[in-house]
Jmol script that loads the backbone (N, CA, C; Angstrom):
load data "model"
ATOM      1  N   MET A   1     -15.038 102.058 -22.184  1.00  0.00           N
ATOM      2  CA  MET A   1     -15.127 100.640 -21.902  1.00  0.00           C
ATOM      3  C   MET A   1     -15.622 100.474 -20.457  1.00  0.00           C
ATOM      4  N   THR A   2     -16.544  99.537 -20.283  1.00  0.00           N
ATOM      5  CA  THR A   2     -17.092  99.323 -18.943  1.00  0.00           C
ATOM      6  C   THR A   2     -16.139  98.478 -18.108  1.00  0.00           C
ATOM      7  N   ASP A   3     -16.428  98.462 -16.816  1.00  0.00           N
ATOM      8  CA  ASP A   3     -15.609  97.679 -15.889  1.00  0.00           C
ATOM      9  C   ASP A   3     -15.677  96.192 -16.218  1.00  0.00           C
ATOM     10  N   ILE A   4     -16.841  95.720 -16.616  1.00  0.00           N
ATOM     11  CA  ILE A   4     -17.001  94.297 -16.965  1.00  0.00           C
ATOM     12  C   ILE A   4     -16.177  93.966 -18.206  1.00  0.00           C
ATOM     13  N   GLU A   5     -16.205  94.825 -19.206  1.00  0.00           N
ATOM     14  CA  GLU A   5     -15.411  94.592 -20.420  1.00  0.00           C
ATOM     15  C   GLU A   5     -13.928  94.543 -20.100  1.00  0.00           C
ATOM     16  N   THR A   6     -13.478  95.392 -19.238  1.00  0.00           N
ATOM     17  CA  THR A   6     -12.077  95.415 -18.823  1.00  0.00           C
ATOM     18  C   THR A   6     -11.702  94.117 -18.128  1.00  0.00           C
ATOM     19  N   GLN A   7     -12.570  93.651 -17.257  1.00  0.00           N
ATOM     20  CA  GLN A   7     -12.304  92.389 -16.562  1.00  0.00           C
ATOM     21  C   GLN A   7     -12.279  91.211 -17.540  1.00  0.00           C
ATOM     22  N   ILE A   8     -13.218  91.194 -18.469  1.00  0.00           N
ATOM     23  CA  ILE A   8     -13.265  90.109 -19.450  1.00  0.00           C
ATOM     24  C   ILE A   8     -12.011  90.122 -20.310  1.00  0.00           C
ATOM     25  N   ARG A   9     -11.607  91.274 -20.761  1.00  0.00           N
ATOM     26  CA  ARG A   9     -10.385  91.373 -21.568  1.00  0.00           C
ATOM     27  C   ARG A   9      -9.164  90.866 -20.787  1.00  0.00           C
ATOM     28  N   SER A  10      -9.097  91.221 -19.527  1.00  0.00           N
ATOM     29  CA  SER A  10      -7.981  90.787 -18.689  1.00  0.00           C
ATOM     30  C   SER A  10      -7.978  89.265 -18.538  1.00  0.00           C
ATOM     31  N   ILE A  11      -9.136  88.682 -18.301  1.00  0.00           N
ATOM     32  CA  ILE A  11      -9.242  87.227 -18.146  1.00  0.00           C
ATOM     33  C   ILE A  11      -8.858  86.525 -19.441  1.00  0.00           C
ATOM     34  N   VAL A  12      -9.369  87.000 -20.550  1.00  0.00           N
ATOM     35  CA  VAL A  12      -9.055  86.396 -21.849  1.00  0.00           C
ATOM     36  C   VAL A  12      -7.560  86.502 -22.138  1.00  0.00           C
ATOM     37  N   ARG A  13      -6.969  87.639 -21.878  1.00  0.00           N
ATOM     38  CA  ARG A  13      -5.535  87.843 -22.096  1.00  0.00           C
ATOM     39  C   ARG A  13      -4.716  86.862 -21.248  1.00  0.00           C
ATOM     40  N   ASP A  14      -5.107  86.695 -19.968  1.00  0.00           N
ATOM     41  CA  ASP A  14      -4.411  85.763 -19.081  1.00  0.00           C
ATOM     42  C   ASP A  14      -4.541  84.325 -19.572  1.00  0.00           C
ATOM     43  N   GLU A  15      -5.732  83.943 -20.004  1.00  0.00           N
ATOM     44  CA  GLU A  15      -5.957  82.575 -20.490  1.00  0.00           C
ATOM     45  C   GLU A  15      -5.174  82.305 -21.776  1.00  0.00           C
ATOM     46  N   LEU A  16      -5.124  83.269 -22.658  1.00  0.00           N
ATOM     47  CA  LEU A  16      -4.353  83.097 -23.890  1.00  0.00           C
ATOM     48  C   LEU A  16      -2.864  82.958 -23.594  1.00  0.00           C
ATOM     49  N   ALA A  17      -2.359  83.731 -22.646  1.00  0.00           N
ATOM     50  CA  ALA A  17      -0.951  83.636 -22.265  1.00  0.00           C
ATOM     51  C   ALA A  17      -0.658  82.273 -21.649  1.00  0.00           C
ATOM     52  N   ARG A  18      -1.564  81.771 -20.807  1.00  0.00           N
ATOM     53  CA  ARG A  18      -1.382  80.464 -20.177  1.00  0.00           C
ATOM     54  C   ARG A  18      -1.399  79.347 -21.228  1.00  0.00           C
ATOM     55  N   ALA A  19      -2.334  79.429 -22.162  1.00  0.00           N
ATOM     56  CA  ALA A  19      -2.431  78.410 -23.209  1.00  0.00           C
ATOM     57  C   ALA A  19      -1.185  78.412 -24.088  1.00  0.00           C
ATOM     58  N   LYS A  20      -0.661  79.579 -24.385  1.00  0.00           N
ATOM     59  CA  LYS A  20       0.544  79.669 -25.204  1.00  0.00           C
ATOM     60  C   LYS A  20       1.741  79.061 -24.480  1.00  0.00           C
ATOM     61  N   ALA A  21       1.838  79.286 -23.165  1.00  0.00           N
ATOM     62  CA  ALA A  21       2.944  78.738 -22.385  1.00  0.00           C
ATOM     63  C   ALA A  21       2.864  77.221 -22.299  1.00  0.00           C
ATOM     64  N   GLU A  22       1.637  76.662 -22.246  1.00  0.00           N
ATOM     65  CA  GLU A  22       1.458  75.219 -22.143  1.00  0.00           C
ATOM     66  C   GLU A  22       1.670  74.502 -23.477  1.00  0.00           C
ATOM     67  N   ALA A  23       1.628  75.207 -24.561  1.00  0.00           N
ATOM     68  CA  ALA A  23       1.722  74.591 -25.880  1.00  0.00           C
ATOM     69  C   ALA A  23       3.171  74.436 -26.316  1.00  0.00           C
ATOM     70  N   ALA A  24       3.992  73.903 -25.434  1.00  0.00           N
ATOM     71  CA  ALA A  24       5.395  73.666 -25.762  1.00  0.00           C
ATOM     72  C   ALA A  24       5.487  72.540 -26.783  1.00  0.00           C
ATOM     73  N   PRO A  25       6.479  72.579 -27.665  1.00  0.00           N
ATOM     74  CA  PRO A  25       6.599  71.524 -28.663  1.00  0.00           C
ATOM     75  C   PRO A  25       6.928  70.181 -28.014  1.00  0.00           C
ATOM     76  N   ALA A  26       6.457  69.118 -28.649  1.00  0.00           N
ATOM     77  CA  ALA A  26       6.706  67.768 -28.138  1.00  0.00           C
ATOM     78  C   ALA A  26       8.201  67.462 -28.211  1.00  0.00           C
ATOM     79  N   GLU A  27       8.701  66.835 -27.168  1.00  0.00           N
ATOM     80  CA  GLU A  27      10.116  66.467 -27.142  1.00  0.00           C
ATOM     81  C   GLU A  27      10.233  64.953 -27.293  1.00  0.00           C
ATOM     82  N   PHE A  28      10.862  64.536 -28.382  1.00  0.00           N
ATOM     83  CA  PHE A  28      11.087  63.123 -28.631  1.00  0.00           C
ATOM     84  C   PHE A  28      12.484  62.748 -28.155  1.00  0.00           C
ATOM     85  N   LEU A  29      12.577  61.605 -27.463  1.00  0.00           N
ATOM     86  CA  LEU A  29      13.849  61.125 -26.941  1.00  0.00           C
ATOM     87  C   LEU A  29      14.165  59.760 -27.519  1.00  0.00           C
ATOM     88  N   SER A  30      15.438  59.499 -27.745  1.00  0.00           N
ATOM     89  CA  SER A  30      15.844  58.149 -28.118  1.00  0.00           C
ATOM     90  C   SER A  30      15.680  57.264 -26.890  1.00  0.00           C
ATOM     91  N   ALA A  31      15.656  55.958 -27.100  1.00  0.00           N
ATOM     92  CA  ALA A  31      15.548  55.029 -25.970  1.00  0.00           C
ATOM     93  C   ALA A  31      16.725  55.242 -25.018  1.00  0.00           C
ATOM     94  N   ARG A  32      17.897  55.466 -25.568  1.00  0.00           N
ATOM     95  CA  ARG A  32      19.092  55.687 -24.738  1.00  0.00           C
ATOM     96  C   ARG A  32      18.953  56.961 -23.911  1.00  0.00           C
ATOM     97  N   ASP A  33      18.519  58.044 -24.554  1.00  0.00           N
ATOM     98  CA  ASP A  33      18.364  59.308 -23.832  1.00  0.00           C
ATOM     99  C   ASP A  33      17.272  59.218 -22.769  1.00  0.00           C
ATOM    100  N   ALA A  34      16.172  58.541 -23.098  1.00  0.00           N
ATOM    101  CA  ALA A  34      15.083  58.375 -22.136  1.00  0.00           C
ATOM    102  C   ALA A  34      15.563  57.573 -20.936  1.00  0.00           C
ATOM    103  N   ALA A  35      16.310  56.507 -21.201  1.00  0.00           N
ATOM    104  CA  ALA A  35      16.837  55.676 -20.115  1.00  0.00           C
ATOM    105  C   ALA A  35      17.781  56.480 -19.229  1.00  0.00           C
ATOM    106  N   GLY A  36      18.666  57.247 -19.840  1.00  0.00           N
ATOM    107  CA  GLY A  36      19.604  58.055 -19.069  1.00  0.00           C
ATOM    108  C   GLY A  36      18.904  59.125 -18.251  1.00  0.00           C
ATOM    109  N   LEU A  37      17.837  59.660 -18.782  1.00  0.00           N
ATOM    110  CA  LEU A  37      17.102  60.716 -18.101  1.00  0.00           C
ATOM    111  C   LEU A  37      16.490  60.231 -16.789  1.00  0.00           C
ATOM    112  N   ILE A  38      15.980  59.004 -16.792  1.00  0.00           N
ATOM    113  CA  ILE A  38      15.303  58.517 -15.590  1.00  0.00           C
ATOM    114  C   ILE A  38      16.094  57.460 -14.831  1.00  0.00           C
ATOM    115  N   GLY A  39      17.277  57.117 -15.338  1.00  0.00           N
ATOM    116  CA  GLY A  39      18.167  56.216 -14.604  1.00  0.00           C
ATOM    117  C   GLY A  39      17.805  54.744 -14.681  1.00  0.00           C
ATOM    118  N   VAL A  40      17.344  54.305 -15.858  1.00  0.00           N
ATOM    119  CA  VAL A  40      17.070  52.879 -16.058  1.00  0.00           C
ATOM    120  C   VAL A  40      17.873  52.406 -17.266  1.00  0.00           C
ATOM    121  N   ALA A  41      17.877  51.105 -17.492  1.00  0.00           N
ATOM    122  CA  ALA A  41      18.572  50.556 -18.646  1.00  0.00           C
ATOM    123  C   ALA A  41      17.769  50.836 -19.923  1.00  0.00           C
ATOM    124  N   GLU A  42      18.467  50.946 -21.027  1.00  0.00           N
ATOM    125  CA  GLU A  42      17.804  51.167 -22.312  1.00  0.00           C
ATOM    126  C   GLU A  42      16.811  50.042 -22.614  1.00  0.00           C
ATOM    127  N   GLY A  43      17.154  48.833 -22.194  1.00  0.00           N
ATOM    128  CA  GLY A  43      16.251  47.694 -22.389  1.00  0.00           C
ATOM    129  C   GLY A  43      14.930  47.862 -21.662  1.00  0.00           C
ATOM    130  N   THR A  44      14.949  48.574 -20.542  1.00  0.00           N
ATOM    131  CA  THR A  44      13.712  48.828 -19.803  1.00  0.00           C
ATOM    132  C   THR A  44      12.782  49.704 -20.621  1.00  0.00           C
ATOM    133  N   ILE A  45      13.323  50.714 -21.267  1.00  0.00           N
ATOM    134  CA  ILE A  45      12.516  51.586 -22.122  1.00  0.00           C
ATOM    135  C   ILE A  45      11.918  50.766 -23.262  1.00  0.00           C
ATOM    136  N   ARG A  46      12.730  49.940 -23.895  1.00  0.00           N
ATOM    137  CA  ARG A  46      12.247  49.112 -25.002  1.00  0.00           C
ATOM    138  C   ARG A  46      11.185  48.114 -24.529  1.00  0.00           C
ATOM    139  N   ARG A  47      11.354  47.581 -23.332  1.00  0.00           N
ATOM    140  CA  ARG A  47      10.357  46.654 -22.779  1.00  0.00           C
ATOM    141  C   ARG A  47       9.043  47.386 -22.519  1.00  0.00           C
ATOM    142  N   TRP A  48       9.118  48.602 -21.964  1.00  0.00           N
ATOM    143  CA  TRP A  48       7.907  49.382 -21.729  1.00  0.00           C
ATOM    144  C   TRP A  48       7.183  49.666 -23.036  1.00  0.00           C
ATOM    145  N   ILE A  49       7.931  49.865 -24.112  1.00  0.00           N
ATOM    146  CA  ILE A  49       7.318  50.067 -25.425  1.00  0.00           C
ATOM    147  C   ILE A  49       6.606  48.783 -25.853  1.00  0.00           C
ATOM    148  N   ARG A  50       7.295  47.632 -25.737  1.00  0.00           N
ATOM    149  CA  ARG A  50       6.686  46.341 -26.117  1.00  0.00           C
ATOM    150  C   ARG A  50       5.427  46.053 -25.312  1.00  0.00           C
ATOM    151  N   GLU A  51       5.457  46.389 -24.037  1.00  0.00           N
ATOM    152  CA  GLU A  51       4.325  46.131 -23.149  1.00  0.00           C
ATOM    153  C   GLU A  51       3.210  47.155 -23.323  1.00  0.00           C
ATOM    154  N   GLY A  52       3.432  48.177 -24.141  1.00  0.00           N
ATOM    155  CA  GLY A  52       2.406  49.183 -24.386  1.00  0.00           C
ATOM    156  C   GLY A  52       2.285  50.234 -23.299  1.00  0.00           C
ATOM    157  N   LYS A  53       3.272  50.315 -22.429  1.00  0.00           N
ATOM    158  CA  LYS A  53       3.226  51.311 -21.353  1.00  0.00           C
ATOM    159  C   LYS A  53       3.550  52.706 -21.875  1.00  0.00           C
ATOM    160  N   ILE A  54       4.378  52.779 -22.895  1.00  0.00           N
ATOM    161  CA  ILE A  54       4.647  54.043 -23.583  1.00  0.00           C
ATOM    162  C   ILE A  54       4.586  53.777 -25.077  1.00  0.00           C
ATOM    163  N   ASP A  55       4.209  54.794 -25.825  1.00  0.00           N
ATOM    164  CA  ASP A  55       4.077  54.657 -27.277  1.00  0.00           C
ATOM    165  C   ASP A  55       5.422  54.750 -27.962  1.00  0.00           C
ATOM    166  N   ARG A  56       5.557  53.995 -29.031  1.00  0.00           N
ATOM    167  CA  ARG A  56       6.760  54.027 -29.862  1.00  0.00           C
ATOM    168  C   ARG A  56       6.512  54.996 -31.012  1.00  0.00           C
ATOM    169  N   HIS A  57       7.473  55.836 -31.248  1.00  0.00           N
ATOM    170  CA  HIS A  57       7.460  56.728 -32.403  1.00  0.00           C
ATOM    171  C   HIS A  57       8.740  56.429 -33.160  1.00  0.00           C
ATOM    172  N   SER A  58       8.637  56.284 -34.452  1.00  0.00           N
ATOM    173  CA  SER A  58       9.810  55.917 -35.232  1.00  0.00           C
ATOM    174  C   SER A  58      10.250  57.057 -36.125  1.00  0.00           C
ATOM    175  N   ALA A  59      11.550  57.181 -36.216  1.00  0.00           N
ATOM    176  CA  ALA A  59      12.179  58.097 -37.169  1.00  0.00           C
ATOM    177  C   ALA A  59      13.050  57.194 -38.034  1.00  0.00           C
ATOM    178  N   GLY A  60      12.458  56.662 -39.096  1.00  0.00           N
ATOM    179  CA  GLY A  60      13.152  55.631 -39.859  1.00  0.00           C
ATOM    180  C   GLY A  60      13.215  54.376 -39.015  1.00  0.00           C
ATOM    181  N   ARG A  61      14.395  53.865 -38.792  1.00  0.00           N
ATOM    182  CA  ARG A  61      14.561  52.678 -37.949  1.00  0.00           C
ATOM    183  C   ARG A  61      14.842  53.031 -36.492  1.00  0.00           C
ATOM    184  N   ARG A  62      14.918  54.293 -36.210  1.00  0.00           N
ATOM    185  CA  ARG A  62      15.248  54.736 -34.851  1.00  0.00           C
ATOM    186  C   ARG A  62      13.989  54.859 -33.991  1.00  0.00           C
ATOM    187  N   VAL A  63      14.097  54.368 -32.781  1.00  0.00           N
ATOM    188  CA  VAL A  63      12.982  54.399 -31.832  1.00  0.00           C
ATOM    189  C   VAL A  63      13.025  55.705 -31.055  1.00  0.00           C
ATOM    190  N   ARG A  64      11.868  56.329 -30.930  1.00  0.00           N
ATOM    191  CA  ARG A  64      11.740  57.554 -30.152  1.00  0.00           C
ATOM    192  C   ARG A  64      10.541  57.425 -29.230  1.00  0.00           C
ATOM    193  N   VAL A  65      10.602  58.076 -28.083  1.00  0.00           N
ATOM    194  CA  VAL A  65       9.474  58.148 -27.161  1.00  0.00           C
ATOM    195  C   VAL A  65       9.243  59.611 -26.811  1.00  0.00           C
ATOM    196  N   LEU A  66       8.008  59.923 -26.539  1.00  0.00           N
ATOM    197  CA  LEU A  66       7.690  61.284 -26.117  1.00  0.00           C
ATOM    198  C   LEU A  66       8.042  61.457 -24.651  1.00  0.00           C
ATOM    199  N   ARG A  67       8.709  62.532 -24.357  1.00  0.00           N
ATOM    200  CA  ARG A  67       9.059  62.818 -22.964  1.00  0.00           C
ATOM    201  C   ARG A  67       7.801  62.898 -22.112  1.00  0.00           C
ATOM    202  N   ALA A  68       6.728  63.466 -22.651  1.00  0.00           N
ATOM    203  CA  ALA A  68       5.468  63.583 -21.916  1.00  0.00           C
ATOM    204  C   ALA A  68       4.912  62.203 -21.566  1.00  0.00           C
ATOM    205  N   ASP A  69       5.030  61.225 -22.489  1.00  0.00           N
ATOM    206  CA  ASP A  69       4.563  59.855 -22.212  1.00  0.00           C
ATOM    207  C   ASP A  69       5.380  59.234 -21.087  1.00  0.00           C
ATOM    208  N   LEU A  70       6.672  59.467 -21.125  1.00  0.00           N
ATOM    209  CA  LEU A  70       7.564  58.933 -20.098  1.00  0.00           C
ATOM    210  C   LEU A  70       7.226  59.535 -18.732  1.00  0.00           C
ATOM    211  N   GLU A  71       7.003  60.830 -18.698  1.00  0.00           N
ATOM    212  CA  GLU A  71       6.653  61.499 -17.446  1.00  0.00           C
ATOM    213  C   GLU A  71       5.304  61.020 -16.928  1.00  0.00           C
ATOM    214  N   ARG A  72       4.352  60.793 -17.849  1.00  0.00           N
ATOM    215  CA  ARG A  72       3.039  60.287 -17.462  1.00  0.00           C
ATOM    216  C   ARG A  72       3.168  58.905 -16.824  1.00  0.00           C
ATOM    217  N   LEU A  73       3.978  58.045 -17.424  1.00  0.00           N
ATOM    218  CA  LEU A  73       4.189  56.701 -16.893  1.00  0.00           C
ATOM    219  C   LEU A  73       4.797  56.757 -15.500  1.00  0.00           C
ATOM    220  N   LEU A  74       5.775  57.610 -15.319  1.00  0.00           N
ATOM    221  CA  LEU A  74       6.428  57.720 -14.014  1.00  0.00           C
ATOM    222  C   LEU A  74       5.479  58.283 -12.955  1.00  0.00           C
ATOM    223  N   ARG A  75       4.633  59.227 -13.353  1.00  0.00           N
ATOM    224  CA  ARG A  75       3.652  59.783 -12.407  1.00  0.00           C
ATOM    225  C   ARG A  75       2.618  58.743 -12.011  1.00  0.00           C
ATOM    226  N   SER A  76       2.369  57.773 -12.894  1.00  0.00           N
ATOM    227  CA  SER A  76       1.353  56.754 -12.606  1.00  0.00           C
ATOM    228  C   SER A  76       1.818  55.779 -11.533  1.00  0.00           C
ATOM    229  N   GLY A  77       3.089  55.845 -11.157  1.00  0.00           N
ATOM    230  CA  GLY A  77       3.588  55.001 -10.085  1.00  0.00           C
ATOM    231  C   GLY A  77       4.404  53.822 -10.550  1.00  0.00           C
ATOM    232  N   THR A  78       4.560  53.629 -11.847  1.00  0.00           N
ATOM    233  CA  THR A  78       5.380  52.534 -12.350  1.00  0.00           C
ATOM    234  C   THR A  78       6.833  52.946 -12.269  1.00  0.00           C
ATOM    235  N   SER A  79       7.649  52.076 -11.720  1.00  0.00           N
ATOM    236  CA  SER A  79       9.081  52.353 -11.691  1.00  0.00           C
ATOM    237  C   SER A  79       9.824  51.195 -12.305  1.00  0.00           C
ATOM    238  N   ALA A  80      11.076  51.398 -12.591  1.00  0.00           N
ATOM    239  CA  ALA A  80      11.879  50.347 -13.208  1.00  0.00           C
ATOM    240  C   ALA A  80      11.943  49.117 -12.321  1.00  0.00           C
ATOM    241  N   ASN A  81      11.991  49.295 -11.013  1.00  0.00           N
ATOM    242  CA  ASN A  81      12.096  48.165 -10.102  1.00  0.00           C
ATOM    243  C   ASN A  81      10.810  47.364 -10.015  1.00  0.00           C
ATOM    244  N   ASP A  82       9.653  48.023 -10.195  1.00  0.00           N
ATOM    245  CA  ASP A  82       8.376  47.323 -10.092  1.00  0.00           C
ATOM    246  C   ASP A  82       8.238  46.241 -11.151  1.00  0.00           C
ATOM    247  N   ASP A  83       8.732  46.479 -12.341  1.00  0.00           N
ATOM    248  CA  ASP A  83       8.536  45.552 -13.445  1.00  0.00           C
ATOM    249  C   ASP A  83       9.851  45.004 -13.983  1.00  0.00           C
ATOM    250  N   SER A  84      10.867  44.982 -13.178  1.00  0.00           N
ATOM    251  CA  SER A  84      12.134  44.447 -13.652  1.00  0.00           C
ATOM    252  C   SER A  84      11.979  42.947 -13.869  1.00  0.00           C
ATOM    253  N   PRO A  85      12.775  42.370 -14.744  1.00  0.00           N
ATOM    254  CA  PRO A  85      12.695  40.920 -14.955  1.00  0.00           C
ATOM    255  C   PRO A  85      12.898  40.147 -13.652  1.00  0.00           C
ATOM    256  N   GLU A  86      13.767  40.651 -12.799  1.00  0.00           N
ATOM    257  CA  GLU A  86      14.013  39.976 -11.524  1.00  0.00           C
ATOM    258  C   GLU A  86      12.767  39.989 -10.637  1.00  0.00           C
ATOM    259  N   ALA A  87      12.102  41.148 -10.568  1.00  0.00           N
ATOM    260  CA  ALA A  87      10.898  41.257  -9.747  1.00  0.00           C
ATOM    261  C   ALA A  87       9.780  40.384 -10.306  1.00  0.00           C
ATOM    262  N   ARG A  88       9.644  40.347 -11.627  1.00  0.00           N
ATOM    263  CA  ARG A  88       8.615  39.486 -12.233  1.00  0.00           C
ATOM    264  C   ARG A  88       8.918  38.034 -11.972  1.00  0.00           C
ATOM    265  N   ALA A  89      10.169  37.629 -12.060  1.00  0.00           N
ATOM    266  CA  ALA A  89      10.540  36.243 -11.797  1.00  0.00           C
ATOM    267  C   ALA A  89      10.240  35.877 -10.345  1.00  0.00           C
ATOM    268  N   ASP A  90      10.519  36.774  -9.423  1.00  0.00           N
ATOM    269  CA  ASP A  90      10.205  36.527  -8.013  1.00  0.00           C
ATOM    270  C   ASP A  90       8.714  36.339  -7.804  1.00  0.00           C
ATOM    271  N   ARG A  91       7.917  37.204  -8.461  1.00  0.00           N
ATOM    272  CA  ARG A  91       6.455  37.103  -8.318  1.00  0.00           C
ATOM    273  C   ARG A  91       5.934  35.805  -8.929  1.00  0.00           C
ATOM    274  N   GLU A  92       6.426  35.464 -10.115  1.00  0.00           N
ATOM    275  CA  GLU A  92       5.876  34.324 -10.846  1.00  0.00           C
ATOM    276  C   GLU A  92       6.410  32.980 -10.381  1.00  0.00           C
ATOM    277  N   PHE A  93       7.653  32.940  -9.928  1.00  0.00           N
ATOM    278  CA  PHE A  93       8.272  31.656  -9.589  1.00  0.00           C
ATOM    279  C   PHE A  93       8.651  31.532  -8.128  1.00  0.00           C
ATOM    280  N   GLY A  94       8.418  32.588  -7.370  1.00  0.00           N
ATOM    281  CA  GLY A  94       8.699  32.543  -5.932  1.00  0.00           C
ATOM    282  C   GLY A  94      10.110  32.585  -5.641  1.00  0.00           C
TER     283      GLY A  94
END
end "model"
wireframe off; spacefill off
backbone 0.3
color backbone group
């Protein structure tokens, strides 16, 4: 085997290992669990679903959210305080 083949095999092996590590199964959370995880009220999670900030996934009548969606929303800079009913009322009504 040539030196180039050895290097290519090593790179491919590393990339396959990285891809396998990143392919973790999706974690679905109840609204209550999601709220507890990030320290907001359960109603805040439900409001974010209504507003389309995170996707709703249903298991029968039970609401679930993807942990990845929740983390994406938090990384985007939205926090519970930014869109709380109190903050919106202050903005809209002074």
